[in-house]
MARMIBA-345039 format. One line per 3 residues: number of its first residue (from 1); their letters; for each residue y, x, z of C-alpha. Coordinates in steps of 0.5 Angstrom, whole numbers. Each point is the difference from the previous one (the first is absolute). Example, Ala and Ser with C-alpha at 12.3 -4.5 7.8 and 13.67 -1.06 7.14 Angstrom:
! residues 2
1 = as = -9:25:16; 7:2:-2
//
This chain:
! residues 71
1 = mqk = 0:0:0; 7:2:-1; 4:1:6
4 = dih = 7:-4:2; -2:-5:-5; -5:-5:4
7 = pqy = 3:-5:5; -1:1:7; -6:-3:3
10 = hns = 0:-4:7; -7:0:3; 2:-5:6
13 = avf = 5:-5:-5; 1:-7:3; -2:-6:-4
16 = eca = 4:-6:3; -1:-7:-2; 4:-6:0
19 = cgi = -5:-4:5; 0:6:5; -6:4:-2
22 = ktv = 2:8:0; -6:5:-2; 1:7:-1
25 = vgs = -2:3:-7; 2:6:-4; 6:0:-5
28 = tkk = 5:3:-3; 5:-5:4; 1:0:8
31 = tiq = 0:-7:0; -3:-6:-5; 3:-7:1
34 = vei = -4:-6:-4; 1:-7:1; -7:-2:-1
37 = cra = -7:4:2; -7:-1:0; 1:-3:7
40 = chp = 4:-6:-3; -1:-1:-7; -3:-6:-2
43 = fyt = -5:2:-5; -3:5:6; 1:-6:6
46 = gke = -4:-5:-4; 6:-5:0; 1:1:-7
49 = kli = 2:-6:-3; -2:-2:-8; 5:-4:-4
52 = dta = -3:-4:-5; 6:-1:-5; -1:-6:-5
55 = grv = -8:-1:2; -2:6:-3; -5:1:4
58 = ekf = -3:-7:-1; 1:1:-7; -5:7:0
61 = rar = -5:-4:4; 0:-6:-5; -1:5:-6
64 = qak = -6:4:4; -3:-6:2; 0:-3:-8
67 = akk = -3:7:-2; -5:0:5; -2:-8:-3
70 = ak = 0:3:-7; -5:5:1
//
């Protein structure tokens, strides 16, 4: 590696989320602040809601059922 071109690496950088979780990680920044993390994101917590716009899911299921009957 060339000298004096790489950012300084911090082994004990603090990762802070808006939900209150603090974790020690390695990073080129001393502190990292985010709004959503794995502990509060709806996808990872299981609170995700799927929005069916214009009945697309029902249309898809109807096409699948029709295709199965055609076989």
